[in-house]
N, C-alpha and C positions, 0 to 999 in steps of 0.2 A: 348109487342108492337114490331112490326117488325122494324128493323133498316133500315133507308132510305139509298138508294144507290146513289152514285154520278153518275148520268146519263148524258153523253155527247150527245148533240143534234146530230142527224144523218145529215150528209152532203147531200145536194141534189145530184141527179145523174147528172154526166157531160154529155154535149152534144158536138157534133162537129158542129161548126157554118158553115152554108152554105153561105160563103161570096159572091159568084156570085149571089145567090138569094137575099141577102141583098142589093147588088149593084143595082139589077133590081128594088127592092122595093123603094129604094131612088130615082131612076130615074123616076119611074112612079107615085111617090107621095103617095104610100100606106104606106110608112114610111117616117116621116119628121125629125127624129132625132135618131141617135144611141147613146145609153147611156152605157158607160163602167163603171161598179161599182164593188166594192169589198172591203174587209177589208185591212188595212194597210199591206204592205209587201206581197201582193198577185200578184204583177206584172201588175197592171192596166195600168200605163203609157206606159210601154214597149209594152204591147199588143195593146193599143190604137194607138200608133205610127205605129206599124206593120200593123194594120187594115187600118189606113189612107192611107198608101202606097199601099196596095193591092186594096183598093177601087179606088184609082186614076188610078192604072194600068188597072182595069177592065172597068172603065167608061170614062177615059180621063179627069175627073174633079178633081181638087185638093180637098183634104179633110183637114179640119182644126179642131183643138181641143180646146174646151172651158173647162177650169179647174173648177171643183166643189170641191175645197179644201179651207176650211175656213181660213187657215193660209198662203197658198202660195200667197195670194193676197198682202202680205206685203213685201216691199223691205227690203233687208238686213237680212231677215230671210230665209236663203238659206239652210245651212247644216241641221239645226234642222227640217225643213219641208221636206227635201229630194226633192228639186226642180229638181235636175238633168237635167238642161235645155239642156245640150249637147245631152241628149237622144232623144230630139225632132228632131235634125238634121235639115232637110229642111222642116219639117212639121210645119206650122204656129200654134201658140197657143195664147189663149186669157185669160184674167182675172188672170194673174200672174203678180206680181210686180206693182199693180195699186195704192197702197197706202203706205205711210211711216209706219214703225213699230210704234205701239202705237196708231195709229188712230182707231177710232170707225167705226164699220161696222155692217150691219144687214142683216137678211135674205131677207127683202124687198129690200134693196139696191142691193143685189146679183141678185134678180129676175129682177130688172130693168136693171142692167148691162148685164145680160144674154140676155135679149130681144134685146138690142142694138147690141151685138156681133152676136147673132143668125141671126137677120134680115140682118146684113151686110154680113155675110157669104152667105146667100141665095141670096141676091141681086147681088152678084158677081158670082153666078152660081156654088159655091163651096158646098161641102157636110159637114154638121156639126156633130161633135162627142163631146158629153159631157162626161168628164172623171173625176172621183174623188170618194172620200169616205165619203164626208159630206152628210149624208142622208137627213138632213133637207133642204140643198140647192137643192139636186136632186128632192125631193118631191115638193119644191116650184115652180119648173118650169115644172115638168111633171104631177103633180096633179093639177096645176093651182091655187095655193093659192090666194085667194082674200083678200088682206090686207086692203081693204076698207069695207069688210063685217063684220058681227058680229062674225064669227068664222074663222079668217084668217089661222089658222094652222090646220084646220080640212081637212083631205084628201078627205072626202066625200062632204064637202061644201054644205049642203042641202039648205042653203039660200044665198050662195055666187054666184058671177058672175066671170067667168073665164076671167082673164085679156087678153087684145088683144095682139097678137104678140107671144104667147107661142106655142110650138109644141103641136099637138093633137094626133099624132100617133107614139110615141117613141118605139124603139126596144131596150130592155134591155139585156145587156150581163154582166154576173157576172163572175169575175175571181175567180176560185175555187182552194183552197189549203187546205190541212189537217191542223188541229189544231197543230199537232206536227211539221210539216214542217214550218208552219207560225211562231210559237214561236221561232224555231231555226233561221229563217231568221231575226226576230226582234232582237234577241240577237246579231247575227253577225253584223247586220246593225248598231246597237247602238255602238258596239265597233269600227266599221269603222268610224262612224261619230265623235266619240271622238278623234280618230286618225287624222281625217281631220281638226280638229280645232273647234268643236262645242262650247267648253268652251270659246275659244277666241272670237268666233263670238258673244256670249252673253255678254261677258265683253265689247266688242266694242259697242254693242247696249246700254248698261248701261252708258258707258262713253260718248255716243253721246247725252244723255239726255232722253232716253226712260225710263219712271218710272219702277222700279222693279215690282210694283203691276200690271202694264200692261202686262209685260212679264209673270208673274205668272198666270195671268188670261187666257193666251193663253193655259195653261196646258201642260202636257206631258214634252217634252224636255225643253221647256222654263220655266216651273214651277220648275222642279227639279234641272236643272243646275243653274238657278238663285239662288235658295236656297243654293246650294253648293258654288257659288261665294260669297254670302253674309255670308258664314260661319255657316249657320244653319244646314248643312248636311256635313258629311265627304264624300270623294269621293266614298268610298265603299257603304255608305248608299245611295248616289245619284244613283249609277249604279243599285243597287238592287231594290230600290223603283221605279225607272224609268222603268226598264224592266218589273216589275210587272204591273205597270200602263198601259204600252203599250199593254201588253197581254190582260188586262181587256178591254181596249179600242177596240181592234180588235174584241173581243167577243161581245161587245155592237154593233159594226157596223154590224156584221152578224145578230144579233137579230133584228136590224132595217130593214135590207134588207129582212129577212124572213117575217117580219111584213108587208112590202110592198106587198109581195106575197099574204099574207092573205087578204089584202085589194083589191086585184084584179090585181096587176101588174104581168105580165108574165116575169120572168127573165130566160134567157137561160144561165145556168151556164156552163162554159167550163174550162178545165184544160189548163193552158198556160205554 
C-alpha cells in the first residue's frame, strides 16, 4: 500500500488590484461593497486602511471600515484580539467595541448590526469596506443568509429570501501570505502580545466578573491564557498549545475562503 504524502494546498495566484477601476465601480454602482478577507496575520486591517485612503483620494468620498471579527466586538478584549485601533488613524470603523466582554452575540445579530452600519455609510455618501476573518459573518451578509427561512446558514438558500438592506454586488479581496510566513508572523505576534500584557488583560477581565467559561468559549488567546491564569497550564504549555491552535485556526480560515470560491465567490487574492 502506498504511503500517503502530506500535501499542502496550493495557494491561489496573486493579482494586482486595479484600485482606480474599483473606485469607478463603487461610484457607478456596479460594486456596492468591498470585502477584505484573509487568515489571521495576513495584514487585512493594514491593507483595508490603505485601500480606504486610496479610494478616498480617487473619489473624494470617505471610505469607512466595518469589522467582520467575531471577538473584536467586545470591549476590554483588545490585546488578545489584535484590535490595533491606532492602525485605523483617521479612517472610521464600525462594529468594534459594541458589547461588554462576556455578552452573548450571534451571526444573526451581526447581520442586523451590519445592515445598520452599511446603510448609514451609504446614506452619508461614503464607501463601505467590510474587513475581517470570520467567514461565517462575511457569508451572512454577502450570501444573504435568511435567518427566518428553513435553512438560514445555507449559502445557496434554495428556499430562503434575501434580507433587505444587504449588498448584492460585493468585490472580494483576499490578503495572500504563504503558510511559512503566516506561521512565523503568528509566532512573533503571540510573543509581542504577551509582552504587551495579554495575560494581565485577561486577569483583569476575570477580576471584573467575566466568567472564565465565557473567556474560554471565545477560544484561542482567551482560552489558553485563561487556562494558564487558572493554573491548568504552565506558561510553556500555554504558549506552545496556543501557537499550534492559531496555526490551525488560520488553516481553517483559508479552507473556508477557498470554499467560498467553490460556491461561486470570486476572490481577488493579492500579496500585501
